[in-house]
N, C-alpha and C positions, 0 to 999 in steps of 0.2 A: 797472256790473256788475263782479263780481269777475273778476280775471284768471285764468280757469280754466286755460287752456293753460299759462301761465307758472307758476302755482302747482304744477301737476303736474310740469312739467319741472324746476323747482327742487328739488322733493322727490326725484325720481329721481337728479338729479346729486349731491345731498348725502347720500342714504341710504347708510349704511355696513353691512357685513355684521353688525356687532355690534348694529345696530338691529333686526335680524330675529329674532324669537323662535325658539327651538330647534324647537318643534313646527311652525312654518311652514317652516323649512328641511327638516324631515323630510317634510312634505307635498310640498315641491318635489322631493325625491329620488324619492319614490314616483311623482310625476307624470312625471318624466323616465324612470324605469324603464318605466312603462306605455307612454309614447310610443315608446320604443325597441323594445319588443316589437311594437307595432303597425306601426312602420315597417319592421322587418326582416320581420315576417310578411306584410305587404302588398307586399313588394318584387318578388314574382314575378307579380303580378296583370297581366292584359292591359292595364289602364289605363296602368301604368308602362311596359310594353313599347312601347306606341304613343307615349307621350310621349318616351321615349328615342329611338326611331326618328325622330321628327319634329325633335327639337332637337339631337341629337348633331352634325350637320354644322355647327352654328352655335355650338357651345360653345367657350370659350376654353381656356386651359391647364388641365390636369387638377389642380386645386388641392384638391379635396375629394371624399370618397367618396360613392357612392350605396350606402346601407346595404343589406346583403343581396345585393349584386351585386359584380362585378369592375370596373364602370365608374367612371371619375373624370371630373368636370366642373369648370368654373370655379365659384367659390364661390356666385354667385347662381343659376346653374342647378342646382347641387347642392341648394341650399335649396329651390328649387321642386320638384324631383323627390322629395326626402325628405319634403317636406310632403304631396305627393300620396300617396306610399305609406303614410304614417302615418295617413291618413284614409280610404283607399279601402275598408277593411273596416267603417268606421263603428263602430269598436271602441275609439276613443280616449277620453280623459278628458272629463268634462263638468262645467261650472260650472252647477249646477242652477237657479240664480236666473235665468240668461239663456239657457241651452242653448248657451252658447259652448263650443267644444272648445279649451281654452286652450293646450295644449302645442304643437300642430302648427305654427302660425306661428312660435312663438318658439324652441322647441328646434331646429327645422329650420334656422333662421337662425344661432343662436349656435354650434351644433356645426360647421356648415360653416365659419364664421369661425375656429373654433378650429384647423382644419387649415391655415389660411393664416397665422395669427399666433399667438404663444405666449400661451395663456390657461390659467390654473390651473383645476382643478375647482371650487375655492371661488369664484373670480370668475365662472365660467360659471353656477354655481348661483345666485349672488346676482343676476346680470343676468336670468336666467331667471325668478326669483321676481318681480323688479320688472316685468318685461315682462308677466307674468300679472296683476299688480296694475293696471297701466295698461290693459290690454286689458279686463279684467272691470269695472273702475270705469267706463270709457267705455261699455261695454255696459249696465251698470246704469242709467246716466243716460238711456238712450233705450229700454230694454226695458220693456214689450212692444210699444209702438207701432211702433218701427222694424222689428221682426221681423214684426209683423202685416201691414204693408203690402208685405212681400215681400223684404226684405233678408236675406241669409244672414249672420248676425251674426258668425260665426267669421271670415269674410273681411273684413267691414267694420271690426270692432273689432280683429281680429288684426293688421292691418298696423300699427296704433299700438303694440301690444305688442312686435312684432318690431323696430320702429324704436327704441323706448326701450331694449330690451335690448341691441341692437347698439351704440346710441349710448353706453350705459353702458360697454361694453367698449372702445369707441374713446376714451373719456375726454372726451366732449363737454362744453363748458361750458354754462351755463344758456341763453344765447342760441342756441347751436347746437342744444341739445336742443329748444328751442321750434321752431326751423326744421325739425328732423327730424320732429317731430309734424305740422307743417304740410305737409311734403312727403308724409308718409304719408297724411294725411287727404285730400289731393287725388287719391290713388290708391285710396281706400277703395271696395271693390266686392264684388259677389257676390249673385246672385239665388236665391231659394228655388225658382224655376221649374226650376232645374237639378238638384233632388233626384231621385235615381234614375238619374242619368247620370254619366259620367266627370267632368263639370265640377264636381260637388260637391266632390270631393277636390282639384280644381284650385284651389279658393278658398284653403284654408290654405297651399298651396304658393306661390301667387302672393303672398299676404300676406307670407310669409317672404321671398321674393325682393324684393318692393317695399320691405319694411322695411329690408333691408340697403342697398338703393340709397338710401333716404331718409337713413339715418344717414351713409353715405359722402359723399353730396352735402353734407349739413350740415357735416361735418368740414371741407370745403373752403369753408365760408361761402356755400354756395348758399342763397339766401334764400327765405323763404315768408312768408305772413301770420303775425303773432304771436298770432292769435286764432282758430285753425282750429276749435277746439271750440265756442266761445261766440258767435262773430260771427253777425250776422243772416243772412249768406250762407255760414256755415260748416257744419261737419258736423252738429251736433245740430239746427239749425233746418231745414236743407235735407233731411235724411234721416230726420226723425221729426216727427210731428205733436205730440208732447209730449216733455218733457225735464226732468230734475232735476239740475242741476249740482252740488248738494251730494253726490250719489252719487260724483262724481269727486274733490272736494277735501275732503269731510268726513272727519274722523278718519283722515287719512293717517298711516300708521305705527302706528295703534292697532287698527283693524279690518283684518284681512288676508283678502282674497278668495282668495288662494292656499290658505288653510287650509280653504276650503269646496269644494275640488275633489272630484270623485267619479270612480269608475272602473267601467266597464261590464262586467257579466258576460255580456252578450249583444251580438252584433255587428250592431246595428241601431239605428234611431231610439229614443232613450231613452224616449219617451212610450209605446212598446209594452211596455217592460220589466215593468210590473205585470201585464199580461195574460199574458205569457209565463211569468212567475213563478207565477201562479195555475194555469196549464195544467200546468206541470211538477209542481207540488205535487200536483195531483189525479191526474195520471198515475202518479206514484210511490206515492202513498198507496193507490190502488185498482187498480194494475196495468193501466191502461187501454191498449187498442189501438185503432187507427183504426177498425177494423170494428165496434167495440162502440158507436160513438157515432152518435146520431141527429141531434144539433145541439149547437152551442156558442153560448151567448148571453153577450155582454159588455156591461157598463155602464161607460163610460169618460169621461174628460175630453174636452171638445170638440176639443182640439188633436190628439187621437189620430186622429180622422177627417180633420181638416184636413191633417195632415202624412203620415199613413200609411194613407190610405183606398184605396190601389190594390187593386182587387178581383181583377184578373187580371194579375199581373206576368208578364213574359216573360223577364226576366233576373235574375241574382242581385242586381244593384244595385237593380233595381226592387223585388225581394222585401224589401229592407231597409226599404222604405216601404209595406209591406203588413201590417197587423195580422192579416189573414186568413191569409196564408202563414205568418207568424211563429207563430201559435197552432197551426196544423196541424203545423208542423215540431216545435214543442215537445211535442206529443202523440206524434208518430211517433218522434222521436229522443231526447226527454228533454233536449234541448239547443237552443241557438240561437247557436252559435259561427259562425266563418267558413265551416265546411263545410256548415252548414245553409242557407247562402245562395249555394251554387254554382248555376251556370246549369242544370245537370242536375236538381238537387233541385227548383228552382222549377217545372219542367215535368213532374215525376214524377206519373204518374196517381194514385197513392195520396194524395199531397199535394194535388193538385187536387180530388179527390173530397172530402177532409176540409175543405179551406179553403172549399168551396162550402157547407158546413154551418155556417159561422161567421157570425154576425150581430153587429153592434156598434151600440149606441145611445149617443149623447152626452148627458151630463147636466151642467148648469152647476155643480152643487154637488159634483161629484167632482173631487178634486185631480189634478194631472198625474202624481203618483207613486202613484196609487191605482187600483184596478180591482175590479169584481165579476165573477166568472167562474161561469157556470152550465153544467154539462154534463148533457145529457139522453141517457140510454143507450137502446139499442134495446129493452131489457126494461122500460122505463118508469121506472127509477130516476133520480133527479135528484141530482147532486152539486154542491155550491156551495163557493166559496172567495172570501173577501174579503181582498184584498191591501191592507193599510192603507198600507204603505210597501214599495216593491219592493226586492229585494236590490240592493245597489250604491248605494242612497240614503244620505244622511248618517245616517239613523236605523238603517239596516241595512248599514253599510259593508262593502266587501270587506276581508278581513284581509290581513296580510302573506303568509300562506300562500296565500290566494286569488290574490293578485297574482303570486306566484312560479309557481303552477300555470298561470295565464293566460299569463305570459311564456314559460314553457317550451313550452306547447302551440303558441304562435305561432312561436317562434324555432327550435325543433328541427325544424320542417318545412323550414327553410332552411339552417341551419348545423349542422355536426357537433356532437354532444352535448357534448363537452368544450369546444369553443369557445363554445357557447351558455351553458354554465355559467359560464365565465370572463367572458363579457360581462355576464351578470346580476350577478356579484359586483362588477365594475367600476362598474356603474351604482349599486349600493348604496353603494359607496365614493366616489362622485363628488366629494364635498366635500374629500376628502383627496388627490386626484390632483394631482401636480405639473403634468401635462400633460393637459388635458381631451381632447385629440385621441386619447389612448390608447383611449378608448371607441369612436370612429369606426373606428380601425384594427382593433379586435377584431370589429367588426360587418360585415366584408366577406368575400366569398368569396376564397379564395386562388387 
């Protein structure tokens, strides 16, 4: 069998910034900006309040910032907490082939490290892109079987990406990088059972924290298996019933998974996005109001009901996994941002009445980014919309202007407008920064 782990580790160690195409670097910058907006925007969520209250007594020296707050924690706890806040809105980036949220585990790790040791923006961006590549290629190798049996792939694959990115910044040699991947793999975790709870955002945070630990241990020649990915009792065989190792090692440096990243216009599970898109389009085209509607019928991919079939969500986090709530909110508000998933919105009588009129039927021949929406009005009229590709997909990507608007909406709720604008520009300029930690310093409350 090919040395899958070593081949991947060797590539990460030897890959130079000049090996990465300009368009991939640009995608990396956009991913980092989107992650930052989500992390700062999510920083005031109750989930982070509780995590900080639980962990602060045990944190070491204040080495790194908690974005959007005044708190400082040690590097590994900061990575955990920023990873939580970046994912708590379920608004972060998505690698559509695997439904991995790539940035959370990796950006949370490398930015925390940048406050501890000098790292240029160019080096941070390079490590970030390589981490995404490692994470998504490993995810490609086991998806969908790994996901279907219940693993949360952002957590399980994300720890490898974080370890590789931090290992790159620490200057690990080939053998140390192999060990870092092995140490990461033995910490790979996260269950889909946790969706709709605070634990879902815990997964990318823990992946970031464990990825840092993996690389730091490997730097000190802490050993692991050399075959964590391909061994009969390693990651791919133990955690998936099928696997394709060519997805990990094939065309390394030629095909870039980082260039396939996408960004969410809606703060919920991505499989709901086509249905939301269709509801918003019909609402806007026909001036629909909740009271006009007799029923809403959806035809969707089976994964929609598997992942987001919560009929009666009771909290905002549960609402993110309810196609019924999401479509009701789309009609009532014409949006599905973080505000439409607040706890009070989920239990609003108008929303509940409308969501009870939503039915969804799964059909095998409908793609994950596709939906058919049919709205029947009280006066008997029937309105229909076929969403072939949802907004935010690779076929209908969010533009730079869309990303700026999303960032501003998230960050300006937390930081003063001038500071938010300066932070946004620092993110766009990441590759030219002499000190990548400037971004973290600009993202905190004074």
